[in-house]
Biopython code that builds the backbone (N, CA, C, O; Angstrom):
import numpy as np
from Bio.PDB.StructureBuilder import StructureBuilder

atoms = [
    (1, "MET", "N", (-7.174, 16.345, 1.330)),
    (1, "MET", "CA", (-6.752, 14.959, 1.347)),
    (1, "MET", "C", (-7.966, 14.089, 1.630)),
    (1, "MET", "O", (-8.876, 14.494, 2.354)),
    (2, "ASN", "N", (-7.976, 12.902, 1.059)),
    (2, "ASN", "CA", (-9.064, 11.967, 1.268)),
    (2, "ASN", "C", (-8.972, 11.349, 2.663)),
    (2, "ASN", "O", (-7.905, 11.321, 3.276)),
    (3, "LYS", "N", (-10.087, 10.866, 3.140)),
    (3, "LYS", "CA", (-10.192, 10.328, 4.488)),
    (3, "LYS", "C", (-9.505, 8.968, 4.606)),
    (3, "LYS", "O", (-9.642, 8.108, 3.737)),
    (4, "THR", "N", (-8.759, 8.792, 5.707)),
    (4, "THR", "CA", (-8.164, 7.488, 5.994)),
    (4, "THR", "C", (-8.974, 6.824, 7.096)),
    (4, "THR", "O", (-9.461, 7.482, 8.016)),
    (5, "ILE", "N", (-9.108, 5.511, 6.986)),
    (5, "ILE", "CA", (-9.932, 4.744, 7.910)),
    (5, "ILE", "C", (-9.129, 3.555, 8.415)),
    (5, "ILE", "O", (-8.576, 2.791, 7.624)),
    (6, "LYS", "N", (-9.065, 3.397, 9.742)),
    (6, "LYS", "CA", (-8.445, 2.194, 10.303)),
    (6, "LYS", "C", (-9.375, 1.028, 10.015)),
    (6, "LYS", "O", (-10.594, 1.148, 10.137)),
    (7, "VAL", "N", (-8.795, -0.096, 9.634)),
    (7, "VAL", "CA", (-9.572, -1.290, 9.330)),
    (7, "VAL", "C", (-9.113, -2.419, 10.225)),
    (7, "VAL", "O", (-8.036, -2.361, 10.817)),
    (8, "GLU", "N", (-9.932, -3.440, 10.318)),
    (8, "GLU", "CA", (-9.522, -4.652, 11.013)),
    (8, "GLU", "C", (-8.311, -5.212, 10.254)),
    (8, "GLU", "O", (-8.428, -5.512, 9.066)),
    (9, "PRO", "N", (-7.170, -5.357, 10.900)),
    (9, "PRO", "CA", (-5.993, -5.859, 10.184)),
    (9, "PRO", "C", (-6.309, -7.171, 9.465)),
    (9, "PRO", "O", (-6.898, -8.088, 10.038)),
    (10, "HIS", "N", (-5.906, -7.234, 8.209)),
    (10, "HIS", "CA", (-6.127, -8.454, 7.428)),
    (10, "HIS", "C", (-4.973, -8.652, 6.457)),
    (10, "HIS", "O", (-4.284, -7.709, 6.068)),
    (11, "LYS", "N", (-4.788, -9.910, 6.082)),
    (11, "LYS", "CA", (-3.680, -10.284, 5.204)),
    (11, "LYS", "C", (-4.023, -9.990, 3.750)),
    (11, "LYS", "O", (-5.176, -10.089, 3.330)),
    (12, "ALA", "N", (-3.008, -9.632, 3.004)),
    (12, "ALA", "CA", (-3.101, -9.438, 1.561)),
    (12, "ALA", "C", (-1.764, -9.873, 0.978)),
    (12, "ALA", "O", (-0.830, -10.211, 1.705)),
    (13, "PHE", "N", (-1.692, -9.857, -0.335)),
    (13, "PHE", "CA", (-0.505, -10.355, -1.014)),
    (13, "PHE", "C", (-0.150, -9.415, -2.157)),
    (13, "PHE", "O", (-1.032, -8.937, -2.870)),
    (14, "ILE", "N", (1.127, -9.151, -2.329)),
    (14, "ILE", "CA", (1.622, -8.415, -3.495)),
    (14, "ILE", "C", (2.268, -9.470, -4.388)),
    (14, "ILE", "O", (3.255, -10.099, -4.007)),
    (15, "SER", "N", (1.705, -9.656, -5.576)),
    (15, "SER", "CA", (2.113, -10.767, -6.440)),
    (15, "SER", "C", (3.259, -10.402, -7.380)),
    (15, "SER", "O", (3.595, -9.230, -7.554)),
    (16, "GLU", "N", (3.839, -11.418, -7.970)),
    (16, "GLU", "CA", (4.902, -11.254, -8.964)),
    (16, "GLU", "C", (4.399, -10.445, -10.161)),
    (16, "GLU", "O", (5.137, -9.630, -10.713)),
    (17, "ASP", "N", (3.145, -10.667, -10.561)),
    (17, "ASP", "CA", (2.578, -9.929, -11.697)),
    (17, "ASP", "C", (2.586, -8.424, -11.444)),
    (17, "ASP", "O", (2.962, -7.647, -12.321)),
    (18, "ILE", "N", (2.174, -8.017, -10.255)),
    (18, "ILE", "CA", (2.144, -6.587, -9.903)),
    (18, "ILE", "C", (3.564, -6.029, -9.857)),
    (18, "ILE", "O", (3.823, -4.941, -10.370)),
    (19, "ILE", "N", (4.467, -6.761, -9.254)),
    (19, "ILE", "CA", (5.856, -6.296, -9.130)),
    (19, "ILE", "C", (6.507, -6.153, -10.499)),
    (19, "ILE", "O", (7.215, -5.178, -10.748)),
    (20, "SER", "N", (6.277, -7.107, -11.382)),
    (20, "SER", "CA", (6.917, -7.061, -12.695)),
    (20, "SER", "C", (6.351, -5.949, -13.580)),
    (20, "SER", "O", (7.040, -5.474, -14.482)),
    (21, "MET", "N", (5.122, -5.532, -13.338)),
    (21, "MET", "CA", (4.528, -4.448, -14.134)),
    (21, "MET", "C", (5.273, -3.127, -13.935)),
    (21, "MET", "O", (5.417, -2.343, -14.873)),
    (22, "GLY", "N", (5.740, -2.890, -12.725)),
    (22, "GLY", "CA", (6.398, -1.624, -12.439)),
    (22, "GLY", "C", (7.820, -1.768, -11.957)),
    (22, "GLY", "O", (8.373, -0.828, -11.386)),
    (23, "ASN", "N", (8.435, -2.933, -12.174)),
    (23, "ASN", "CA", (9.801, -3.180, -11.717)),
    (23, "ASN", "C", (9.920, -2.980, -10.199)),
    (23, "ASN", "O", (10.919, -2.458, -9.704)),
    (24, "GLY", "N", (8.890, -3.403, -9.483)),
    (24, "GLY", "CA", (8.873, -3.280, -8.026)),
    (24, "GLY", "C", (7.685, -2.440, -7.579)),
    (24, "GLY", "O", (7.148, -1.648, -8.354)),
    (25, "MET", "N", (7.281, -2.617, -6.333)),
    (25, "MET", "CA", (6.166, -1.870, -5.753)),
    (25, "MET", "C", (6.726, -0.802, -4.823)),
    (25, "MET", "O", (7.404, -1.119, -3.846)),
    (26, "LEU", "N", (6.446, 0.451, -5.122)),
    (26, "LEU", "CA", (6.928, 1.540, -4.278)),
    (26, "LEU", "C", (6.127, 1.599, -2.988)),
    (26, "LEU", "O", (4.912, 1.397, -2.987)),
    (27, "VAL", "N", (6.818, 1.876, -1.894)),
    (27, "VAL", "CA", (6.190, 2.065, -0.592)),
    (27, "VAL", "C", (6.438, 3.522, -0.207)),
    (27, "VAL", "O", (7.577, 3.989, -0.196)),
    (28, "TRP", "N", (5.355, 4.230, 0.108)),
    (28, "TRP", "CA", (5.415, 5.665, 0.393)),
    (28, "TRP", "C", (5.317, 5.950, 1.886)),
    (28, "TRP", "O", (4.780, 5.147, 2.649)),
    (29, "SER", "N", (5.838, 7.095, 2.290)),
    (29, "SER", "CA", (5.825, 7.507, 3.686)),
    (29, "SER", "C", (4.438, 7.944, 4.151)),
    (29, "SER", "O", (4.114, 7.823, 5.333)),
    (30, "GLU", "N", (3.633, 8.440, 3.247)),
    (30, "GLU", "CA", (2.316, 8.975, 3.577)),
    (30, "GLU", "C", (1.351, 8.646, 2.443)),
    (30, "GLU", "O", (1.783, 8.296, 1.345)),
    (31, "PRO", "N", (0.042, 8.755, 2.701)),
    (31, "PRO", "CA", (-0.927, 8.470, 1.635)),
    (31, "PRO", "C", (-1.134, 9.670, 0.721)),
    (31, "PRO", "O", (-2.260, 10.131, 0.532)),
    (32, "LYS", "N", (-0.042, 10.171, 0.157)),
    (32, "LYS", "CA", (-0.065, 11.316, -0.741)),
    (32, "LYS", "C", (0.845, 11.040, -1.925)),
    (32, "LYS", "O", (1.532, 10.020, -1.979)),
    (33, "SER", "N", (0.835, 11.953, -2.857)),
    (33, "SER", "CA", (1.754, 11.860, -3.988)),
    (33, "SER", "C", (3.079, 12.528, -3.628)),
    (33, "SER", "O", (3.187, 13.200, -2.602)),
    (34, "ALA", "N", (4.070, 12.339, -4.470)),
    (34, "ALA", "CA", (5.367, 12.983, -4.265)),
    (34, "ALA", "C", (5.231, 14.499, -4.345)),
    (34, "ALA", "O", (5.925, 15.226, -3.635)),
    (35, "VAL", "N", (4.346, 14.968, -5.201)),
    (35, "VAL", "CA", (4.114, 16.408, -5.343)),
    (35, "VAL", "C", (3.583, 16.988, -4.032)),
    (35, "VAL", "O", (3.885, 18.131, -3.689)),
    (36, "GLU", "N", (2.790, 16.196, -3.300)),
    (36, "GLU", "CA", (2.214, 16.649, -2.038)),
    (36, "GLU", "C", (3.152, 16.448, -0.847)),
    (36, "GLU", "O", (2.811, 16.825, 0.274)),
    (37, "GLY", "N", (4.318, 15.867, -1.073)),
    (37, "GLY", "CA", (5.310, 15.757, -0.011)),
    (37, "GLY", "C", (5.640, 14.362, 0.481)),
    (37, "GLY", "O", (6.486, 14.218, 1.364)),
    (38, "ALA", "N", (5.011, 13.335, -0.050)),
    (38, "ALA", "CA", (5.348, 11.975, 0.385)),
    (38, "ALA", "C", (6.691, 11.560, -0.211)),
    (38, "ALA", "O", (7.091, 12.039, -1.273)),
    (39, "GLN", "N", (7.369, 10.671, 0.486)),
    (39, "GLN", "CA", (8.660, 10.178, 0.029)),
    (39, "GLN", "C", (8.605, 8.667, -0.150)),
    (39, "GLN", "O", (7.916, 7.973, 0.597)),
    (40, "VAL", "N", (9.328, 8.163, -1.135)),
    (40, "VAL", "CA", (9.467, 6.720, -1.308)),
    (40, "VAL", "C", (10.401, 6.241, -0.203)),
    (40, "VAL", "O", (11.526, 6.724, -0.073)),
    (41, "ILE", "N", (9.918, 5.280, 0.597)),
    (41, "ILE", "CA", (10.729, 4.781, 1.708)),
    (41, "ILE", "C", (11.221, 3.356, 1.487)),
    (41, "ILE", "O", (12.098, 2.878, 2.207)),
    (42, "ASP", "N", (10.654, 2.678, 0.488)),
    (42, "ASP", "CA", (11.078, 1.306, 0.208)),
    (42, "ASP", "C", (10.564, 0.906, -1.170)),
    (42, "ASP", "O", (9.714, 1.576, -1.755)),
    (43, "LYS", "N", (11.097, -0.191, -1.665)),
    (43, "LYS", "CA", (10.626, -0.762, -2.917)),
    (43, "LYS", "C", (10.575, -2.268, -2.731)),
    (43, "LYS", "O", (11.604, -2.906, -2.505)),
    (44, "ILE", "N", (9.379, -2.837, -2.825)),
    (44, "ILE", "CA", (9.205, -4.276, -2.683)),
    (44, "ILE", "C", (9.514, -4.903, -4.034)),
    (44, "ILE", "O", (8.900, -4.551, -5.042)),
    (45, "ARG", "N", (10.471, -5.835, -4.057)),
    (45, "ARG", "CA", (10.959, -6.400, -5.317)),
    (45, "ARG", "C", (10.611, -7.877, -5.510)),
    (45, "ARG", "O", (10.926, -8.458, -6.549)),
    (46, "GLU", "N", (9.965, -8.482, -4.518)),
    (46, "GLU", "CA", (9.574, -9.876, -4.660)),
    (46, "GLU", "C", (8.211, -10.075, -3.997)),
    (46, "GLU", "O", (7.831, -9.304, -3.116)),
    (47, "PRO", "N", (7.473, -11.109, -4.419)),
    (47, "PRO", "CA", (6.147, -11.352, -3.847)),
    (47, "PRO", "C", (6.225, -11.447, -2.325)),
    (47, "PRO", "O", (7.179, -11.992, -1.769)),
    (48, "ILE", "N", (5.211, -10.910, -1.674)),
    (48, "ILE", "CA", (5.244, -10.860, -0.212)),
    (48, "ILE", "C", (3.826, -10.805, 0.345)),
    (48, "ILE", "O", (2.923, -10.236, -0.268)),
    (49, "GLU", "N", (3.650, -11.405, 1.515)),
    (49, "GLU", "CA", (2.396, -11.267, 2.246)),
    (49, "GLU", "C", (2.509, -10.033, 3.131)),
    (49, "GLU", "O", (3.547, -9.807, 3.753)),
    (50, "VAL", "N", (1.459, -9.245, 3.189)),
    (50, "VAL", "CA", (1.441, -8.023, 3.989)),
    (50, "VAL", "C", (0.189, -8.007, 4.857)),
    (50, "VAL", "O", (-0.739, -8.784, 4.635)),
    (51, "THR", "N", (0.168, -7.125, 5.840)),
    (51, "THR", "CA", (-1.025, -6.914, 6.656)),
    (51, "THR", "C", (-1.524, -5.496, 6.395)),
    (51, "THR", "O", (-0.778, -4.529, 6.555)),
    (52, "VAL", "N", (-2.782, -5.378, 5.997)),
    (52, "VAL", "CA", (-3.402, -4.078, 5.744)),
    (52, "VAL", "C", (-3.896, -3.528, 7.080)),
    (52, "VAL", "O", (-4.640, -4.198, 7.797)),
    (53, "LEU", "N", (-3.477, -2.295, 7.414)),
    (53, "LEU", "CA", (-3.814, -1.677, 8.694)),
    (53, "LEU", "C", (-4.791, -0.515, 8.564)),
    (53, "LEU", "O", (-5.572, -0.245, 9.477)),
    (54, "GLU", "N", (-4.742, 0.163, 7.435)),
    (54, "GLU", "CA", (-5.524, 1.383, 7.245)),
    (54, "GLU", "C", (-5.760, 1.560, 5.750)),
    (54, "GLU", "O", (-4.960, 1.106, 4.931)),
    (55, "VAL", "N", (-6.857, 2.220, 5.400)),
    (55, "VAL", "CA", (-7.199, 2.431, 3.998)),
    (55, "VAL", "C", (-7.559, 3.890, 3.794)),
    (55, "VAL", "O", (-8.241, 4.491, 4.624)),
    (56, "GLN", "N", (-7.101, 4.456, 2.693)),
    (56, "GLN", "CA", (-7.510, 5.802, 2.296)),
    (56, "GLN", "C", (-8.468, 5.647, 1.123)),
    (56, "GLN", "O", (-8.161, 4.963, 0.147)),
    (57, "LYS", "N", (-9.631, 6.286, 1.223)),
    (57, "LYS", "CA", (-10.636, 6.175, 0.166)),
    (57, "LYS", "C", (-10.652, 7.438, -0.677)),
    (57, "LYS", "O", (-10.344, 8.529, -0.196)),
    (58, "ASP", "N", (-11.018, 7.272, -1.953)),
    (58, "ASP", "CA", (-11.118, 8.422, -2.846)),
    (58, "ASP", "C", (-12.460, 9.119, -2.639)),
    (58, "ASP", "O", (-13.228, 8.740, -1.755)),
    (59, "SER", "N", (-12.738, 10.118, -3.436)),
    (59, "SER", "CA", (-13.966, 10.901, -3.269)),
    (59, "SER", "C", (-15.227, 10.096, -3.554)),
    (59, "SER", "O", (-16.324, 10.517, -3.185)),
    (60, "TYR", "N", (-15.087, 8.940, -4.210)),
    (60, "TYR", "CA", (-16.229, 8.057, -4.475)),
    (60, "TYR", "C", (-16.300, 6.922, -3.453)),
    (60, "TYR", "O", (-17.071, 5.976, -3.618)),
    (61, "LEU", "N", (-15.488, 7.024, -2.392)),
    (61, "LEU", "CA", (-15.428, 6.055, -1.297)),
    (61, "LEU", "C", (-14.884, 4.686, -1.710)),
    (61, "LEU", "O", (-15.178, 3.672, -1.077)),
    (62, "ARG", "N", (-14.087, 4.674, -2.777)),
    (62, "ARG", "CA", (-13.387, 3.445, -3.184)),
    (62, "ARG", "C", (-11.990, 3.464, -2.570)),
    (62, "ARG", "O", (-11.347, 4.513, -2.533)),
    (63, "PRO", "N", (-11.516, 2.319, -2.090)),
    (63, "PRO", "CA", (-10.157, 2.286, -1.536)),
    (63, "PRO", "C", (-9.133, 2.712, -2.583)),
    (63, "PRO", "O", (-9.138, 2.216, -3.710)),
    (64, "GLU", "N", (-8.260, 3.630, -2.199)),
    (64, "GLU", "CA", (-7.251, 4.146, -3.126)),
    (64, "GLU", "C", (-5.834, 3.746, -2.707)),
    (64, "GLU", "O", (-5.027, 3.323, -3.534)),
    (65, "ARG", "N", (-5.546, 3.887, -1.413)),
    (65, "ARG", "CA", (-4.231, 3.533, -0.881)),
    (65, "ARG", "C", (-4.417, 2.732, 0.399)),
    (65, "ARG", "O", (-5.453, 2.823, 1.058)),
    (66, "ALA", "N", (-3.399, 1.944, 0.743)),
    (66, "ALA", "CA", (-3.454, 1.140, 1.962)),
    (66, "ALA", "C", (-2.145, 1.275, 2.727)),
    (66, "ALA", "O", (-1.061, 1.263, 2.143)),
    (67, "ARG", "N", (-2.267, 1.403, 4.039)),
    (67, "ARG", "CA", (-1.078, 1.371, 4.902)),
    (67, "ARG", "C", (-0.870, -0.090, 5.261)),
    (67, "ARG", "O", (-1.772, -0.756, 5.768)),
    (68, "ILE", "N", (0.328, -0.571, 4.993)),
    (68, "ILE", "CA", (0.626, -1.985, 5.225)),
    (68, "ILE", "C", (1.768, -2.142, 6.220)),
    (68, "ILE", "O", (2.578, -1.239, 6.431)),
    (69, "SER", "N", (1.798, -3.311, 6.813)),
    (69, "SER", "CA", (2.915, -3.748, 7.632)),
    (69, "SER", "C", (3.505, -4.965, 6.918)),
    (69, "SER", "O", (2.768, -5.831, 6.448)),
    (70, "TYR", "N", (4.824, -5.026, 6.839)),
    (70, "TYR", "CA", (5.484, -6.114, 6.107)),
    (70, "TYR", "C", (6.901, -6.288, 6.638)),
    (70, "TYR", "O", (7.414, -5.430, 7.356)),
    (71, "ASN", "N", (7.515, -7.384, 6.286)),
    (71, "ASN", "CA", (8.910, -7.672, 6.667)),
    (71, "ASN", "C", (9.199, -7.387, 8.137)),
    (71, "ASN", "O", (10.119, -6.633, 8.456)),
    (72, "GLY", "N", (8.425, -7.981, 9.024)),
    (72, "GLY", "CA", (8.723, -7.878, 10.449)),
    (72, "GLY", "C", (8.511, -6.518, 11.061)),
    (72, "GLY", "O", (9.264, -6.135, 11.956)),
    (73, "GLY", "N", (7.532, -5.779, 10.626)),
    (73, "GLY", "CA", (7.189, -4.522, 11.276)),
    (73, "GLY", "C", (7.418, -3.247, 10.481)),
    (73, "GLY", "O", (7.101, -2.161, 10.966)),
    (74, "ARG", "N", (7.955, -3.347, 9.284)),
    (74, "ARG", "CA", (8.085, -2.148, 8.454)),
    (74, "ARG", "C", (6.689, -1.709, 8.032)),
    (74, "ARG", "O", (5.812, -2.550, 7.837)),
    (75, "GLU", "N", (6.469, -0.401, 7.888)),
    (75, "GLU", "CA", (5.158, 0.106, 7.500)),
    (75, "GLU", "C", (5.299, 1.172, 6.429)),
    (75, "GLU", "O", (6.312, 1.868, 6.353)),
    (76, "GLY", "N", (4.273, 1.287, 5.604)),
    (76, "GLY", "CA", (4.230, 2.314, 4.577)),
    (76, "GLY", "C", (2.934, 2.216, 3.798)),
    (76, "GLY", "O", (2.091, 1.368, 4.090)),
    (77, "TRP", "N", (2.773, 3.074, 2.815)),
    (77, "TRP", "CA", (1.559, 3.172, 2.008)),
    (77, "TRP", "C", (1.823, 2.678, 0.591)),
    (77, "TRP", "O", (2.850, 2.994, -0.009)),
    (78, "VAL", "N", (0.867, 1.887, 0.057)),
    (78, "VAL", "CA", (0.941, 1.383, -1.313)),
    (78, "VAL", "C", (-0.420, 1.601, -1.980)),
    (78, "VAL", "O", (-1.406, 1.915, -1.313)),
    (79, "LEU", "N", (-0.458, 1.430, -3.299)),
    (79, "LEU", "CA", (-1.726, 1.505, -4.011)),
    (79, "LEU", "C", (-2.593, 0.308, -3.637)),
    (79, "LEU", "O", (-2.138, -0.834, -3.688)),
    (80, "TYR", "N", (-3.826, 0.570, -3.267)),
    (80, "TYR", "CA", (-4.731, -0.490, -2.833)),
    (80, "TYR", "C", (-4.980, -1.491, -3.969)),
    (80, "TYR", "O", (-5.080, -2.693, -3.725)),
    (81, "ALA", "N", (-5.076, -0.999, -5.192)),
    (81, "ALA", "CA", (-5.367, -1.870, -6.343)),
    (81, "ALA", "C", (-4.272, -2.906, -6.565)),
    (81, "ALA", "O", (-4.509, -3.897, -7.257)),
    (82, "ALA", "N", (-3.096, -2.713, -6.008)),
    (82, "ALA", "CA", (-1.998, -3.661, -6.190)),
    (82, "ALA", "C", (-2.087, -4.855, -5.247)),
    (82, "ALA", "O", (-1.353, -5.829, -5.409)),
    (83, "LEU", "N", (-2.984, -4.786, -4.259)),
    (83, "LEU", "CA", (-3.087, -5.852, -3.267)),
    (83, "LEU", "C", (-4.085, -6.915, -3.693)),
    (83, "LEU", "O", (-5.129, -6.614, -4.271)),
    (84, "ILE", "N", (-3.747, -8.155, -3.400)),
    (84, "ILE", "CA", (-4.657, -9.274, -3.615)),
    (84, "ILE", "C", (-5.088, -9.746, -2.231)),
    (84, "ILE", "O", (-4.247, -10.098, -1.404)),
    (85, "LYS", "N", (-6.380, -9.754, -1.981)),
    (85, "LYS", "CA", (-6.875, -10.201, -0.673)),
    (85, "LYS", "C", (-6.659, -11.685, -0.523)),
    (85, "LYS", "O", (-6.790, -12.451, -1.479)),
    (86, "LYS", "N", (-6.325, -12.086, 0.700)),
    (86, "LYS", "CA", (-6.132, -13.518, 1.021)),
    (86, "LYS", "C", (-7.395, -14.068, 1.595)),
    (86, "LYS", "O", (-7.456, -15.249, 1.934)),
]
sb = StructureBuilder()
sb.init_structure("model")
sb.init_model(0)
sb.init_chain("A")
sb.init_seg("    ")
for serial, (resi, resn, name, xyz) in enumerate(atoms, 1):
    if name == "N":
        sb.init_residue(resn, " ", resi, " ")
    sb.init_atom(name, np.array(xyz, "f"), 0.0, 1.0, " ", f" {name:<3s}", serial, name[0])
structure = sb.get_structure()
């Protein structure tokens, strides 16, 4: 598994464009694929501001997934590329 790094919490946004591309943004239980055992725990269906808490980087040290906090304390993992920095 790739390394996860705690980051200084910062705001980001999941836009309507991202949501409409996939009929919603899946939120995962862990920074893994379903094949590796992660479960879908939520689906974000409308634009929302989130707080990024942790980042998982790929083997080239590019951010791949982000652990977010949203909707009053819910947490999960999403694709980092889907986030727009504020």
